[in-house]
N, C-alpha and C positions, 0 to 999 in steps of 0.2 A: 669673760672666760677665756682662757688661753687654749688654743687647739693643740692637742698633744696625742702622741701614740702611747704615752706612758700613763699608768695609773699613779705611780710614785715618781716624784722629781725632787730630789734633794740636791740643791744647787749651792756650791761654794760654802759648805758648812764648816765653820771653825768653832772650837770650844777649848777653853783653858780653865784649869782649876788652879788658882793662884799663879805661880810661874811656870807651871807644867802645861804645855800645849798638848791636849789629848786628840783633837782632830784638827787637821790643817788643810783647809780649802778642799774638803771632800765633796765630790758630786757623784750621785748614784741615781740611776734611772731604771725602773722596773716596769715591765709590760703587765697588763691585766692577765691574771691566771699563771704567771711565772712562779716557780718554786726556786727561791734564791737561798743559798747557804753562805754565811759570812764566817770565815776562818781567821785566825790570827793568834799570836801569843797573848798571854794574860797582860792586861794593862794597855793594849794596843789601840783601844778606842771603839771596838765593835759594839759593846754593850751601850756605850754612851750614844753611839749613832742610832741604835734602836730605840733608846729612851727619847731622844729628840724627835724621831719620827712619831712615836706614840704620844708625845706631849708631856712626858714625865720629866723632861729636862728641856732647857731653852738654850739654843745656839747663841754664841756671841755674835756671829755673822752668818749670813746665808738665808736662803729662802726654802720653804717646803711647800710643795703642791701635791694635792691628791685629786685625781681626776680633772686636772686643770685649774682647781681652786686653790688659792693661796690660803693655807691653814697655819702659817708660821706662828701666829699669836692665838690660835684657837685652843681652848683648854682640852685636856685629854677626853673627857666625857662626850665632847661634841665632835670628836674625830671618828671616822669609820675604821677604827683600828682597835683590835683587841689583842692583848699580850698575855702570854703564859710565861710566868716567872720560874726561876730556879726552885724556889721554896714553896711552891704551890699556892700560898696566900689564901687558903681555905678558911672559912669561918668555923672555929672548933665547936661553937654551940649549935650549929645547924647540921642536920643530916645531909646525906648525898643529894637527895631530891631538892631540898631547900637551898643548898649551895648552888646547884646548877640553875635553879629557877630565880635566883636572887635578882639578876638584872631585868628579867622579864616582869617581875613583880613591881620593881621600880618604875617601869614603863607603864604600869596599870594594864597589862595584857590580861585577857580573860582567863579564868582558871582552866577551862577545858582546853584552850589553845596551849597554855603553859604545859599542861600534862602531856599533850601530844608531842610537843617540841622536846620536853625533858626526856621522854621515852625514845624519841628518835636519836637525840644526842647520846644517850646511854648506849644505844645499839651501835652507834658509830664508833664508840671508844671500847666496845666489848665489855660493857658493864651492866647488861640487862639483869634485872632482879636485885640490883644493889641499892635501889633508890632510898630505902629506909634505913640503911646502915649508918652508924655513927662514923663520921670521917676519921676519928682517932683510932678506930679499929682496923683501918686499911693499911696495906703496905704502902711503902713510898711510891712504888709504880702505880698502884691503884689511885692514891691520892693525886698523882700527876695526871692521870687519865680523867679524873673528876674535874680538875682545873682545865683541862683541854675541852671537856664537854661544856663547861660553864662559859668558855670563850666562844665555842662554836654556836651555842644556842641563840646568840644575838645576830647571827648571820653577817658577820663583819665583812666588808670589802677586802680588808687586809688583816691577816692573822700573823702575829709575830711570836716567836719563841726565843726566850733568852736563856741559853744553855740549859734546856729542859731536863737533861739527864746528868747534870754535873753532880747532883746530891745522891745519885743512885748507884747501887752496885751493878756489876756487868749483866747479870740476869735481868734485873728490872730495867736497865738501860735498853736492852734488846726489846723488851716488851713495849716500852714507850716509843721507841723509834719505829716500831712496826705500826703503831697506831698513827703516828705523824705521816708515815709513808702512805698509809691508806687514805689520808685526807687529800692527796695530791689530785684526786679526781673531783674534789669539791669545786665550788665556784670561786673560792677565796684566792687571793694572791697571798703567798706565804713567804716569810723571811725567817730563817732559822740561824741564830748565832750558836755555833757548836764547835766542839773539839773533835767530833766524831768524823774522822777523814773518810773512812770507807762509806759511811752514810752519805756524806756530801758527794762523793764520786758516783755513788749508785743512783741517787734520787734527784739531785739538783738539775734544773735547767740552766742555771747560772751559778758560778762560784766566785765569791769575792774574797780576796786575801788582803787584810789590813795589817800593816806594820808601822809602828811609831806614828800613828794618827794619819797615815796616808794609805790610799788604795794602791797596792803594789802590783796586784794581778786581778784581772777580771775576764771571765770568759766561760765557755762550756767546761764541764769536768774534764773532758778530753784535753782541751787546750791548757788548762791550769795545772793538772796533774801529770800529764804526759809530755808536755813541752813548756815548762815554766821558763819565763824570761828573767824574772827577778832573782837576784842572788839571795835575798831574804826569804822568798818563797822556797827556793831550793834548800836552804839551811833549815827552815822550819819543817819541811817535809822529811828531810833526812833525819832530824832529831825525832820526829813523831814516829818514824819507822823503827828507830832504835829503842824508843820507850816501849812500843808494842812488842818488839822482839824480846826485850828484857823481861817484860810481864809474862809472855808465853814461856820463857825459859824457867822463871820462878814457879810457874804453875805446874 
């Protein structure tokens, strides 16, 4: 086992799809309990990096360690990582309770413990008394909260979010971001791929900015937002401010 101060070590990760290089020798190190947000333009490689960490994609080159253990070739279900996706990925034939309990049932956890943990997870995401609801009857924000509860219930060391609000309207976006913000006090290390700049500025311990498959900026929210060194980060930030201003004008 390698001694390390980091729970996550992504070292020299490279990934290409055909002739397109999506990640180019990327290294990322995260301490236990850190809340990290990853920003960047569409297609920059941020989601690919998250998928490689979770095991849903394989790097062409590089090494992945979690808590000092090399898990580069370990399948997703054997990694201490849970991921909340953009599109919820709920089971439509199961109600809220059974969606959340699904992973525990696979692990043969006792029914009374499952019930206790499901109710705790529902409380954490603000959905107490929703356990018997059909997931198809829920709003997008409620479905995303169920997906978060399903990830939380397994007590993962690392909890990842892949643009969890991209499919939601502004009101529901705020609802889900509030839930994610509240999880910062949990024991999990969290990585959130997001376009929500103000959320990243307000809640993150560390902000990563990726452009063209390379980490261009890395630091505290104050360092990245108030004193960016990368011209690409400056351009991205300026464009995001213009988009927000335009949306506010239209509203």
